[in-house]
C-alpha positions in Angstrom: 135.1 118.7 128.7 131.6 119.0 130.2 128.8 119.7 127.7 126.9 121.8 127.0 129.3 124.7 126.6 127.8 127.8 128.1 127.9 131.0 125.9 127.2 134.7 126.4 126.8 137.0 123.4 127.5 140.7 123.0 127.0 142.7 119.8 125.8 146.3 119.3 123.4 145.3 116.5 120.2 143.6 117.7 119.5 141.9 114.4 123.1 140.4 114.4 122.7 139.4 118.0 119.4 137.5 117.3 121.0 135.7 114.4 124.0 134.5 116.4 121.7 133.5 119.3 119.6 131.4 117.0 122.7 129.5 115.8 123.9 128.9 119.3 120.5 127.6 120.5 120.3 125.2 117.5 123.6 123.5 118.5 123.0 120.7 121.1 126.6 121.2 122.4 126.0 124.8 123.3 123.8 126.5 125.9 123.0 130.3 125.6 123.1 132.0 129.0 122.3 135.5 127.7 123.1 138.2 125.3 123.2 142.0 125.3 123.8 145.1 123.1 124.8 147.1 126.2 128.6 147.1 126.7 128.1 148.4 130.3 126.4 145.1 131.2 129.0 142.7 129.8 131.5 142.5 132.5 128.9 142.3 135.2 127.0 139.5 133.4 130.1 137.5 132.7 131.0 137.8 136.4 127.5 136.7 137.5 126.9 133.9 134.9 130.4 132.7 134.4 130.0 131.5 130.8 132.6 129.2 129.3 132.8 131.4 126.2 132.0 135.1 125.5 131.4 135.9 121.8 132.1 139.7 121.6 132.0 142.4 119.0 135.0 144.6 119.2 133.3 147.9 118.5 130.8 148.3 121.3 129.2 151.6 122.4 130.6 153.2 125.6 133.2 150.5 126.4 135.5 149.3 123.6 135.7 145.5 123.1 139.5 145.4 123.8 138.9 147.1 127.2 136.2 144.5 128.0 138.6 141.7 127.1 141.3 143.3 129.3 138.9 143.6 132.2 137.8 140.0 132.0 141.3 138.7 131.9 142.0 140.6 135.2 139.2 138.8 137.0 141.0 135.9 138.6 137.9 134.0 139.6 136.6 134.0 136.0 137.7 131.5 133.4 135.6 132.8 130.5 137.3 132.6 127.2 136.7 135.2 124.5 135.9 134.9 120.8 135.9 138.2 118.9 133.2 138.4 116.3 133.6 141.5 114.2 133.2 143.2 110.8 136.8 144.4 110.9 139.3 142.5 108.6 142.5 144.3 109.4 145.2 142.0 110.9 146.0 144.7 113.5 142.6 144.0 115.1 143.5 140.3 115.4 146.9 141.0 116.9 145.5 143.4 119.5 142.7 141.1 120.4 145.0 138.2 120.9 147.4 140.4 122.9 144.7 141.4 125.3 143.6 137.8 125.9 141.1 136.7 123.2 141.5 133.1 122.0 139.4 133.3 118.9 138.7 135.8 116.1 136.0 135.5 113.4 134.8 138.1 110.9 131.1 138.6 110.5 131.0 137.8 106.7 132.6 134.4 107.3 130.6 131.2 107.1 128.3 131.0 110.1 129.8 127.7 111.0 133.1 129.5 111.7 131.7 131.2 114.8 130.3 127.9 116.2 133.7 126.2 115.5 135.5 129.0 117.2 133.3 128.8 120.3 133.9 125.1 120.6 137.7 125.5 120.0 138.3 128.2 122.6 136.1 126.3 125.1 138.7 123.5 124.7 141.5 126.0 125.3 142.5 126.1 121.7 143.2 129.2 119.6 141.0 129.8 116.6 141.4 132.3 113.7 138.8 132.3 111.0 139.7 133.0 107.4 141.4 135.0 106.1 143.6 135.1 109.2 146.5 132.8 110.2 149.0 133.1 113.0 151.7 133.6 110.4 149.9 136.7 109.2 149.7 137.9 112.8 153.4 137.2 113.4 154.4 139.0 110.2 152.4 142.1 111.3 154.0 142.1 114.7 157.5 141.9 113.1 156.7 144.9 110.9 155.6 146.9 114.0 158.7 145.9 115.9 161.0 146.9 113.0 159.4 150.3 112.8 158.4 149.9 109.2 154.7 150.6 109.9 155.4 153.3 112.5 157.3 155.7 110.2 154.3 156.5 108.1 151.7 156.3 111.0 150.7 160.0 110.8 150.1 159.7 107.1 147.9 156.7 107.6 145.8 158.4 110.3 142.8 160.4 109.1 142.6 164.1 110.0 140.2 163.4 112.7 142.3 160.6 114.1 145.3 162.9 114.3 143.2 165.5 116.1 142.0 163.0 118.6 145.5 161.7 119.1 146.7 165.2 120.0 143.8 166.0 122.3 144.3 162.7 124.1 148.0 163.4 124.5 147.0 166.8 126.0 144.9 165.1 128.6 141.4 165.8 127.4 138.6 163.3 128.0 136.4 161.9 125.3 133.6 164.2 126.3 135.9 167.3 126.1 137.2 166.2 122.7 133.7 165.8 121.4 132.8 169.3 122.5 136.0 170.8 121.0 135.4 169.0 117.6 131.7 169.4 117.5 131.1 165.6 117.2 129.5 162.9 119.3 131.3 161.1 122.1 130.7 157.8 120.2 132.4 159.3 117.1 135.3 160.3 119.3 135.5 156.8 120.7 135.5 155.3 117.2 138.3 157.6 116.0 140.3 156.9 119.2 139.8 153.1 118.7 140.9 153.3 115.1 143.9 155.5 115.9 145.1 153.2 118.6 144.6 150.1 116.4 146.6 151.6 113.5 149.5 152.6 115.9 149.5 149.5 118.0 148.9 151.5 121.1 147.6 149.7 124.2 147.4 152.5 126.7 147.0 156.2 126.9 150.6 156.4 128.0 151.6 155.1 124.6 149.7 157.9 122.9 151.4 160.5 125.1 154.9 159.1 124.5 154.4 159.0 120.7 153.0 162.6 120.6 156.0 163.8 122.6 158.5 162.0 120.4 156.9 163.5 117.3 156.7 166.9 119.0 153.0 167.0 118.5 152.6 168.3 122.0 154.9 170.3 124.3 
């Protein structure tokens, strides 16, 4: 593999972003092409710079990280590989990120060397899961979903706001319209929607509608 490995960084916290950038710049095998806190720039920058690896926070403003991963995977001329770097420790986040096309997953409170190791591993085309995650844990989670054991108590596991957002989404309301109805910010709606979809294992809006109809939450 040709060195240095080119890297692009995206995180919604400027302080975190600077810390990661410093680590990347100190490693002679890596070359930082750029970084941003603006989710709207990520896809455009990846298409323009074509980094070998994108290290991406899942919870970005405006455009969720999973949607960004999905969009990059659809770009046939782009070979950028994705490492998710996030504060979330639930195995459901790992399963969804891998399903959408990420190759690496590292939590933010892990040893800083984990992220560098993850970047180098995915650049080689290898999968990398930082502690406490393993592929066995991911497979066990997926089996529970398939068996329906996690789905039966889904509504109980959702918060009141997440249930409200689920119903409004199933009824066809946009995030802006839901925010107005609930008297909260659009970003708060996005966060509730992201958490609701993660807990349920939903990938698309159609999954939400089908679930709501099966549970007779909407007519």
